[in-house]
C-alpha positions in Angstrom: -14.4 0.8 -14.5 -11.3 2.1 -13.4 -9.6 0.9 -10.6 -10.5 3.8 -8.4 -14.0 3.0 -9.3 -13.4 -0.7 -8.0 -12.1 0.7 -4.9 -15.3 2.5 -4.6 -17.3 -0.1 -4.7 -15.1 -2.2 -1.9 -15.6 0.6 0.2 -19.3 1.2 -0.3 -19.5 -2.6 1.2 -20.4 -3.0 5.0 -17.1 -5.1 5.9 -13.7 -4.2 6.9 -11.2 -5.6 3.8 -8.3 -7.5 4.9 -5.3 -5.8 2.9 -1.9 -7.7 3.1 0.5 -5.2 1.6 2.9 -6.1 -1.0 6.2 -4.7 -2.0 6.9 -5.8 -5.6 5.0 -7.6 -8.5 5.6 -11.0 -7.4 4.4 -10.4 -4.0 1.3 -8.7 -5.7 0.5 -11.2 -8.2 0.3 -13.9 -4.8 -1.9 -11.8 -3.2 -4.6 -11.9 -6.1 -4.0 -15.4 -6.4 -5.4 -15.7 -2.7 -8.1 -14.2 -3.9 -7.6 -10.8 -1.6 -9.9 -7.8 -3.6 -7.0 -5.1 -3.0 -3.7 -4.1 -1.9 -1.1 -1.6 -1.0 2.0 -0.9 -1.8 3.7 -0.8 1.5 7.0 2.2 1.9 8.8 0.2 4.4 8.8 -3.1 2.3 9.0 -1.3 -1.0 12.0 0.6 0.1 13.6 -2.6 1.4 12.9 -4.9 -1.0 14.2 -2.2 -3.9 17.1 -0.7 -2.5 17.9 -2.8 0.5 17.4 0.1 2.9 15.1 1.0 6.0 11.6 3.4 4.9 13.5 6.9 6.0 12.6 9.0 3.0 15.8 7.3 0.7 13.8 6.1 -2.1 12.8 9.1 -4.6 9.6 10.0 -6.3 10.9 8.1 -9.6 12.0 5.1 -8.1 8.3 4.6 -5.9 6.3 5.7 -8.8 8.3 3.0 -11.2 7.9 0.2 -8.2 3.9 1.2 -8.4 3.7 1.1 -12.5 5.5 -2.3 -12.1 3.4 -4.1 -9.8 0.1 -2.6 -11.3 1.1 -4.3 -14.7 1.0 -7.6 -13.0 -2.3 -7.2 -11.4 -6.1 -6.7 -12.0 -7.1 -5.5 -8.4 -7.1 -2.0 -6.9 -3.8 -0.9 -5.3 -3.2 2.0 -2.9 0.2 3.2 -3.2 2.3 5.1 -0.4 3.0 8.9 -1.6 4.5 9.8 1.7 4.7 13.4 2.4 4.5 13.9 -1.3 8.3 14.5 -2.1 8.0 17.9 -1.8 5.9 21.1 -1.5 2.3 21.2 -2.4 3.3 21.3 -6.0 5.0 18.1 -5.8 2.1 16.8 -4.2 0.1 17.2 -7.4 2.9 15.4 -9.3 3.1 12.8 -7.2 -0.9 12.2 -7.5 -0.9 12.6 -10.7 2.1 10.4 -11.8 0.7 7.7 -9.3 -2.8 7.7 -10.8 -1.2 7.5 -14.5 0.9 4.0 -13.1 -2.5 2.5 -12.4 -2.9 2.9 -8.8 -6.4 3.4 -7.4 -5.7 5.5 -4.6 -2.7 7.5 -3.0 -1.5 8.1 0.2 -0.5 11.7 1.5 0.8 12.1 5.2 1.9 15.0 7.6 4.8 13.8 8.6 8.1 15.9 8.6 10.3 14.7 5.6 12.1 12.8 5.4 9.3 10.6 6.7 9.9 7.7 9.1 7.8 4.5 9.5 4.7 5.0 11.5 5.8 2.9 14.4 9.5 3.8 14.6 11.1 6.3 17.0 11.8 10.2 15.9 8.7 11.3 13.7 7.3 14.4 13.7 4.6 16.3 11.7 4.2 19.6 9.7 2.1 22.3 10.8 -1.4 22.3 10.3 -1.4 24.8 7.4 1.4 22.6 5.3 -0.3 19.4 6.3 -4.0 21.1 4.6 -2.0 22.4 1.3 -0.7 19.1 1.0 -4.3 17.3 1.0 -5.5 20.4 -0.9 -3.3 19.9 -3.5 -3.9 16.3 -3.5 -7.7 16.8 -3.9 -6.9 19.3 -6.8 -5.1 16.8 -8.7 -7.7 14.4 -8.6 -10.1 16.9 -9.7 -7.8 17.6 -12.5 -7.6 13.8 -13.3 -11.4 13.0 -13.2 -11.9 16.2 -15.6 -9.3 14.0 -17.9 -11.5 10.7 -17.8 -9.0 9.5 -15.0 -9.6 8.7 -11.3 -7.7 8.4 -8.3 -8.8 8.4 -4.2 -7.1 10.1 -1.8 -5.9 8.5 1.4 -5.3 11.1 4.0 -2.8 10.3 6.7 -1.7 11.9 10.1 1.0 10.9 12.4 0.0 13.7 14.8 -1.1 11.1 17.5 2.6 10.5 18.5 3.7 14.2 18.8 0.5 15.6 20.0 -2.0 13.5 21.1 -5.1 11.7 20.0 -7.4 14.9 19.8 -5.1 16.9 17.5 -4.9 13.7 15.0 -8.5 13.4 15.0 -8.8 17.1 14.3 -6.2 16.8 11.4 -8.1 14.1 9.8 -11.5 15.8 10.3 -10.3 18.6 8.0 -8.5 16.4 5.8 -12.2 15.1 5.1 -13.5 18.6 4.6 -10.9 19.1 1.7 -11.8 16.1 0.1 -10.1 13.4 1.2 -11.9 9.9 0.4 -10.6 7.6 3.0 -8.6 8.7 6.4 -6.0 7.2 8.4 -4.7 8.3 11.9 -1.6 6.3 12.2 -0.6 4.3 15.5 -3.3 4.5 18.1 -2.3 2.8 21.3 -5.5 1.1 22.1 -9.4 -0.1 21.2 -10.5 2.8 22.7 -8.4 5.0 20.7 -9.6 3.2 17.7 -13.1 3.5 18.6 -12.7 7.1 19.6 -11.0 7.6 16.0 -14.0 6.0 14.2 -16.6 7.4 16.0 -15.6 11.2 15.7 -14.5 11.1 11.9 -17.0 10.4 8.7 -16.2 8.0 5.5 -13.8 5.1 5.4 -11.2 4.5 7.6 -8.3 2.4 7.5 -6.4 0.4 10.5 -2.8 -0.1 10.1 -1.7 -3.3 11.9 1.6 -3.5 12.2 2.7 -7.1 14.1 4.8 -5.9 17.1 3.5 -2.2 16.4 1.8 0.2 18.8 -1.7 -0.2 17.3 -3.6 -3.3 18.7 -3.8 -6.4 16.5 -7.4 -7.0 16.7 -9.3 -9.6 14.8 -11.4 -8.7 11.6 -14.9 -8.7 13.2 -13.6 -6.4 15.8 -12.0 -4.3 13.6 -15.3 -3.9 11.4 -17.4 -3.5 14.8 -15.0 -0.5 15.7 -15.5 0.8 12.4 -12.9 0.5 9.9 -13.6 -0.2 6.3 -10.0 -1.7 5.6 -7.3 -3.2 7.9 -3.5 -2.8 6.4 -1.0 -5.5 7.2 2.4 -3.6 5.6 4.8 -6.0 6.7 3.4 -9.7 6.8 4.2 -11.1 3.8 7.7 -9.1 3.7 8.7 -10.7 7.3 7.2 -14.0 6.4 9.4 -13.9 3.5 12.5 -12.6 5.0 11.7 -15.2 8.1 11.8 -18.0 5.2 14.8 -17.0 3.1 16.9 -16.8 6.5 15.9 -20.0 7.7 16.7 -21.6 3.9 20.3 -19.8 3.9 21.1 -21.5 7.5 20.0 -24.8 6.1 21.8 -24.6 2.9 25.2 -23.8 4.6 24.5 -26.9 6.6 24.2 -29.1 3.2 20.6 -29.6 4.2 17.8 -29.3 1.9 15.0 -26.9 3.4 11.3 -27.5 2.8 10.4 -25.1 -0.4 7.7 -24.8 -2.6 7.0 -27.3 -5.3 9.0 -26.4 -8.8 5.4 -27.1 -10.2 3.5 -24.9 -8.2 6.7 -21.9 -8.4 6.2 -22.4 -12.2 2.4 -21.9 -12.2 2.4 -19.2 -9.5 5.1 -16.9 -11.4 2.9 -17.4 -14.9 4.9 -20.2 -17.1 1.9 -21.7 -17.7 0.0 -19.0 -18.8 2.7 -17.6 -21.0 2.9 -21.3 -22.9 -0.7 -21.5 -23.3 -1.1 -17.7 -25.1 2.2 -18.6 -27.1 0.5 -21.4 -28.7 -1.4 -18.6 -31.1 1.9 -17.8 -32.2 3.8 -20.2 -34.3 7.2 -18.5 -33.7 7.0 -18.0 -30.1 6.0 -21.6 -29.6 9.3 -23.5 -29.9 8.0 -26.1 -27.7 9.4 -24.2 -24.6 12.9 -24.8 -25.3 15.5 -23.3 -28.0 15.6 -25.3 -31.3 18.7 -25.3 -34.0 17.7 -23.3 -36.9 
């Protein structure tokens, strides 16, 4: 089965899947080691990790698809990729979806923000006109159908940010139209209350995703409540990035004072990165197994 098919199986289950979001191959690997069943490459976190810059449309298509490929090569669970606005017009959207699918992504998110896009929980975001928003999803679905004809597959996650500028009614209308155009998963960004979240789920067909940014505009509800409301996926785009950054800053401050910070044990670190797996596999090849240290000729 393709990862797209694996994602379909998960979405068919009567549950809300907790989806920690990754930003590089190592964070994705940790997610799989802790037995989560799917992940999402957060554009916010990937931009911070890869180029040390905010998620304001600075990463190029090439950088994003390269990041996605590196992550997918390290994991064996479905990953949804953040395709932003598609990096151009409808033809660029087609290329984005095709490239992400070939990089191993189970799904690609395409949104209706005005380029360059912004994080959905930061000021200044705006959306394109309905016609352009619908063309983006139409193009994404066309790319998906071409991939399926070639024996590949990818799901389309259609996102709207219209709630911020035009109200919830417009956001629901756009998402409903995205579904009619063939989108597989719907995502209305930044509802402001539990009532709005319920209205979204009651109004829209198929699987829906909630985006939980700690400190953001959407209520951080327990998973059971999100399932009751009607969400199939609960994405946590910044939890791992924020935890890692907090730990790194605290460690740097401890080291400045010549203190020894509390760290993951070296044995566990090696195991999680994959040293032990490498050693085990390399036993089959005499020239690769040098007792795990360099030898004299």
